[in-house]
C-alpha positions as CSV (number, residue, x, y, z in Angstrom):
1,M,-14.2,-12.1,-19.8
2,A,-14.1,-15.8,-19.4
3,R,-16.2,-17.8,-16.5
4,G,-12.3,-18.8,-15.3
5,R,-9.4,-19.8,-16.3
6,F,-6.8,-22.6,-16.9
7,I,-4.0,-23.7,-13.5
8,S,-1.8,-25.7,-14.5
9,K,-0.1,-28.1,-12.0
10,A,3.4,-27.2,-12.6
11,I,2.4,-24.1,-10.4
12,S,3.3,-25.9,-7.9
13,L,6.8,-26.8,-8.7
14,D,7.0,-23.0,-9.9
15,E,10.5,-22.2,-7.4
16,K,9.2,-18.2,-8.1
17,V,5.7,-19.4,-6.8
18,D,7.9,-20.9,-4.0
19,A,10.2,-18.5,-3.1
20,L,6.7,-16.0,-2.1
21,S,6.6,-15.3,1.3
22,D,3.5,-16.8,2.5
23,D,0.9,-18.6,1.6
24,T,-1.8,-15.8,1.3
25,C,1.1,-14.6,-1.2
26,R,0.5,-17.2,-3.1
27,L,-3.1,-17.3,-3.2
28,L,-3.3,-14.6,-4.3
29,F,-1.1,-14.6,-7.1
30,T,-3.3,-17.4,-7.8
31,W,-7.0,-16.5,-7.9
32,L,-5.4,-13.5,-9.4
33,I,-5.0,-16.0,-12.7
34,T,-9.1,-16.5,-12.6
35,H,-10.1,-12.5,-12.9
36,L,-7.3,-12.0,-16.1
37,D,-8.8,-10.2,-19.1
38,C,-8.1,-12.7,-22.2
39,E,-5.2,-11.0,-23.0
40,G,-3.7,-11.4,-19.5
41,R,-4.5,-7.6,-17.9
42,M,-6.3,-6.8,-14.9
43,Y,-6.2,-3.2,-12.9
44,G,-3.2,-3.0,-10.5
45,D,-3.7,-0.8,-7.9
46,P,-3.6,-2.8,-4.8
47,Q,-7.5,-1.5,-3.5
48,T,-9.2,-2.8,-6.7
49,V,-7.0,-6.0,-6.9
50,K,-8.8,-7.0,-2.5
51,S,-11.7,-6.4,-3.4
52,I,-11.9,-8.7,-6.8
53,V,-9.6,-11.1,-6.0
54,F,-9.8,-10.7,-2.0
55,P,-13.4,-9.7,-1.1
56,R,-14.0,-11.5,2.2
57,R,-10.5,-11.8,3.3
58,N,-9.6,-9.2,6.2
59,I,-6.1,-7.7,4.4
60,S,-5.3,-4.2,4.5
61,N,-4.4,-2.7,1.1
62,R,-1.1,-1.8,2.5
63,K,-0.4,-5.3,2.3
64,V,-1.7,-6.3,-0.8
65,E,0.0,-3.8,-2.0
66,N,3.0,-5.4,-0.7
67,Y,2.4,-8.4,-2.5
68,L,1.6,-7.1,-5.5
69,K,5.8,-5.6,-4.9
70,E,6.8,-9.4,-4.2
71,L,5.2,-11.0,-7.4
72,Q,6.8,-7.8,-9.2
73,K,10.4,-8.3,-7.9
74,N,9.6,-12.3,-8.6
75,E,8.9,-11.7,-11.9
76,L,5.2,-13.1,-12.0
77,I,3.8,-10.0,-13.0
78,F,4.6,-6.9,-14.6
79,R,3.3,-3.3,-13.3
80,Y,2.4,-0.2,-15.4
81,S,0.5,2.8,-15.7
82,V,-1.2,4.7,-18.2
83,N,-2.3,8.3,-17.8
84,G,-2.5,8.0,-13.5
85,N,-3.8,4.4,-14.0
86,E,-2.2,1.4,-13.0
87,Y,-2.6,-1.8,-14.4
88,L,-0.8,-5.2,-14.1
89,L,-0.1,-7.8,-16.3
90,M,0.8,-11.9,-15.6
91,K,3.8,-13.5,-17.3
92,T,3.6,-16.5,-19.4
93,F,0.0,-15.9,-19.1
94,E,-1.5,-17.4,-23.1
95,K,1.5,-20.0,-22.1
96,H,-0.8,-22.0,-20.1
97,Q,-4.1,-20.8,-21.2
98,V,-4.6,-23.7,-23.6
99,G,-7.4,-23.5,-26.1
100,L,-7.9,-19.7,-25.0
101,R,-10.5,-18.4,-27.8
102,K,-10.1,-14.5,-27.5
103,N,-12.0,-13.9,-30.3
104,Q,-15.0,-15.6,-28.0
105,E,-14.6,-13.3,-25.1
106,A,-14.8,-9.6,-24.5
107,Q,-11.5,-7.9,-26.0
108,S,-9.5,-6.4,-23.7
109,Q,-10.6,-2.5,-22.1
110,I,-6.9,-2.5,-20.3
111,P,-4.2,-0.9,-22.4
112,P,-1.7,-2.7,-23.7
113,F,2.3,-3.7,-21.6
114,T,4.8,-1.9,-23.0
115,P,8.5,-2.3,-21.1
116,D,9.0,1.8,-20.9
117,L,5.7,1.5,-18.8
118,Q,6.8,-1.0,-16.9
119,R,7.2,0.2,-13.1
120,S,10.6,0.2,-11.1
121,K,10.8,-1.6,-7.5
122,N,10.5,2.1,-6.6
123,G,6.6,1.3,-8.0
124,L,6.8,3.6,-10.6
125,A,7.4,3.8,-14.2
126,L,10.8,3.8,-15.5
127,T,10.6,6.7,-17.1
128,Q,9.4,8.6,-14.0
129,V,12.0,6.7,-12.3
130,K,14.8,9.5,-13.2
131,V,12.9,12.8,-12.5
132,K,11.3,11.0,-9.1
133,E,14.9,11.3,-8.1
134,Q,15.9,14.7,-9.1
135,D,12.9,15.6,-7.4
136,K,14.1,13.9,-4.3
137,V,16.8,15.5,-4.4
138,K,15.7,19.2,-4.6
139,V,13.3,17.8,-1.6
140,K,16.2,16.7,0.2
141,N,18.1,19.8,-0.2
142,K,15.0,22.4,0.5
143,E,14.7,20.0,4.3
144,E,18.2,20.3,5.1
145,T,18.3,24.3,4.4
146,K,14.5,24.5,6.4
147,Q,16.7,22.5,9.3
148,E,19.5,24.1,9.9
149,E,17.2,27.7,9.5
150,S,15.2,26.6,11.8
151,P,16.2,23.0,14.2
152,V,12.8,21.5,15.7
153,R,13.6,19.0,19.2
154,F,10.5,16.7,19.8
155,L,9.9,15.6,23.6
156,K,8.7,12.9,22.7
157,T,9.1,10.3,19.8
158,I,6.8,8.0,18.4
159,E,8.2,5.0,19.6
160,Q,6.7,6.9,23.0
161,V,3.0,7.7,21.9
162,M,2.7,4.3,20.2
163,S,3.7,3.0,23.9
164,L,0.8,5.3,25.8
165,Y,-2.0,4.5,22.9
166,Q,-1.1,0.7,23.2
167,D,-1.1,0.8,27.2
168,N,-4.4,3.5,27.3
169,I,-6.9,3.1,24.4
170,L,-5.5,-0.2,23.7
171,L,-5.4,-1.6,26.8
172,G,-2.4,-3.7,26.3
173,A,-3.8,-4.9,22.4
174,T,-1.1,-4.8,19.5
175,I,-2.0,-1.4,16.7
176,S,-2.3,-2.9,14.1
177,E,-1.1,-1.9,10.4
178,D,-4.0,0.1,10.1
179,M,-3.8,2.1,13.2
180,E,0.1,2.8,13.4
181,H,0.2,4.3,10.3
182,E,-3.0,6.3,11.2
183,I,-0.4,7.2,14.5
184,K,2.5,7.8,12.0
185,G,0.3,9.8,10.0
186,A,-1.0,12.2,12.8
187,C,2.7,12.6,14.0
188,A,3.8,14.0,11.1
189,R,0.9,16.7,10.9
190,H,1.1,17.9,14.3
191,S,3.8,16.6,15.8
192,P,4.9,13.7,17.9
193,D,4.0,16.1,21.1
194,W,1.1,17.4,20.2
195,V,-0.5,13.8,19.8
196,Y,1.1,12.5,23.2
197,D,-1.3,14.7,25.0
198,A,-4.4,14.7,22.4
199,I,-3.9,11.1,23.3
200,R,-3.8,11.9,27.3
201,E,-6.5,14.5,27.0
202,A,-8.7,12.2,25.5
203,V,-8.4,9.9,28.5
204,A,-8.7,12.1,30.6
205,Q,-12.7,13.2,28.8
206,N,-12.9,9.5,29.1
207,Q,-12.9,9.3,25.6
208,P,-10.2,6.8,24.8
209,R,-11.2,6.9,20.9
210,W,-9.4,7.9,18.3
211,P,-11.3,9.8,16.3
212,Y,-12.2,11.9,19.5
213,I,-7.9,11.7,19.3
214,V,-8.0,13.3,15.8
215,G,-11.1,16.1,16.9
216,I,-8.9,17.2,19.7
217,L,-5.6,17.7,17.0
218,K,-7.6,19.7,14.6
219,N,-8.9,22.2,17.6
220,W,-6.0,22.7,18.3
221,S,-4.6,23.5,14.9
222,K,-7.8,25.5,14.2
223,Y,-7.3,27.3,17.2
224,G,-4.4,27.1,19.1
225,K,-3.2,24.6,21.7
226,K,-4.0,25.1,25.3
227,T,-0.4,24.3,28.1
228,G,-1.3,23.8,31.6
């Protein structure tokens, strides 16, 4: 791969680049260009993109994924999957790489892009969307049947769990996106009631830490939740 790439001054007038949600997204797009191989390709999963393009910036993988989806939506890149690996292709790459000499660079190790591999807005290959929709219908029907057989009612909501965690663990500080994702995942696995009670238990034990709360939930799942 070359030590760098050309970035045309036309980028500052590009309407699609200007339409991006914020400057971090524009920076991601601009810095992506410098890491592309001679075919305009690179790995496209958010974790790899972050480690290559944003190694020193404090930004979550989920945020990078949202930006990549935005670049795809604005038709600045193609995203596609081959054998379970995710890749991306920069549109109009060669148009702006004047004097590109592929014979002087290592051959691309990334599979070429074809339209049938392109990811949809949901992040799936277009050929997978129909199958995925059928799976969704099956899951929905299964969930509806399960709800009819044994309806579940929780005493606490996820919002109440978030509020309790913010007030007692963070002492009023804002919950980060990653922490919010962790809490919602725990509520899905155990129920909002259990997570709520586990937070209270951690505070009572003077252990106001998320790993301790997770440990309480694991113990309750293994040995049963004590009441009273």
